[in-house]
Structures are given as C-alpha cells and as structure tokens.
N, C-alpha and C positions, 0 to 999 in steps of 0.2 A: 693187730697193732692199732694203736690209737691214732687219730688224725688231729693234729694241731693246725690251726689256721691263723696266720698273721695278716693283718690288713694295715696298710699305711698309704698315705697320700704322697705322690711324687709328681712334680711337673704337671699338675692339673688332672692327673688320673689317679685311680685307686688301684694299688697293687695288692693282689691276694696271693699269699704264699702258703699253699697246703704242704704240711710236713707229715709224711707217713703214707698210708695206703688210702686210695680213694676206691672204695668198692661198695657192694650192696649195703653194708652196714654203715659206712661213713659218708656216702655221697650226699645224704640229706643235710649234713653239716655244711658242706660246700654250697649247696643250693640255698640254704637259709642265709648264709653269709652274704652271698651275692644278691639275693632278694632284698635283704636289709639295706644294702648299699643303694640299689635301684629305688626302693621306696623312699629313701631320703634324697633322691635326686642325683646320686652319683652314678652316672651311666657310662662313663669312660673307664673301662676296667681292663687291667692286664693280669692274667693268671700266670704266675711264675711256678712252673712244675719242676724246677731244678732239685727240690728237696722231696719230691714225690717219689716214693719207692715202688708203688704199684698203682696201676690204673686199669680197671676192667670196663666192660660195656656199660654198666650203670654209671660209672664215672664219666665216660664219654657222653652219655645221655645228659648228665648234669651240665657238662660244658656246652653241649648243643643248646640246651634250654637257656643257659645264661647268655649265650650269644644272641639268641632270638630275642630275649627280653631286653638286652641293652640296645639292640638295633631297633626294636619297636619304639623305643623312646629316643631315637636319633642319636644314640650313643655309639661307642666303639668297644670292641672286644678283641683282645690279642692274647696270644700265649707265648711264653718263653719256655723253650725246651731244647736241650742238646743231648738228652739221653737216648741212645739208639733204640733201646727196647721200647720206649714210649713213642718215639718217632715212627717206628715200624708199625705200631698200632694205628697211628694216624694215616700212614700210607696205605695199609691193606684195607682200610675202611674208606679210603679216598677223602677223608676229612682234612687231609693236608691241602686239599683244593678249596676247602670251605673256610678254614681258620687261617688267620694271619699268624704264622708261627715264626718267631724270631730266635736267634741264637744267643741273645743277651738281653738283660733288662734295659740297658741304655739304648740298644737298637729298637726295642719295642716302644720305648718312650719317645724316641726321635721320629718314629714312623708317623705318617699321616693318620689321623684318627679313624678315618674310614677308607682303607686302602682300595684303590680301584680294582675291579675284577672280582670282588667278593659279592656273592649273591645271597640275599635272604632266603632261607629255606621255607617252602610252604609247610604248613602244619602236617605232621605225619610223614614227612620225607627226610631222609638223611642226606641225600646228595642229588 
C-alpha cells in the first residue's frame, strides 16, 4: 500500500498525518518529511497515527529518529494514537515510556511542548 503524508500547521506546531502503511518500503518518506520540517526550523512536531494502517519496526525506528532530531534542536515530539494494535507495539517495545502518546490531536496540541519525564535516548539505545 502507498503512504500518503499530510502536513499542516496548528497552534504553533506541525502536524504530520501518515495515511497507509509505514514499513521498510515507506518509512523513508516519513523520515524525509520530518527532516524537511526540522531543516526549515519547524521542530515542534505531532505525528497523528490515526490513519496509519500498519507500523513495523522500521517505522518505529523512523519515529525514534524523528524524536531525537526534534529534541536535539530543543523542539518537541508527540504522537496521537488510539489504535490498540499500534499501541500494543509501543507497549511491548516499552516505547510508550519514551514517546508522549495522546488520545487525540487536541490533547497533543494542548500538552506542554516537552512533557516532564521524557528522556532523550543516547545514540544506539531504544529505551
């Protein structure tokens, strides 16, 4: 399946909405989209996974890299996700303790930009 990505600005943050599957073939599109935002100084990013139909380990890797990049530039990174199959993936990898995961876009936009308790990951470590 093809991956479509919508990007829009809301309340001072950039919302990235991937539609479709994020896997080995498509994860580079997500990385490129977020890299372009960061290069242009847009470092407060919310990724809305509500229309993502599949996420594999390479997709998780793209999200981890995006979080690292935004935090390296003193930005913020949050995820919107209510799909149980995707949330389970975050839980079994313990990435639910790393990412700020919200149940709606308004909740993500209303949250502090760098929630307390989030730790920047050292290079090469997942948690």
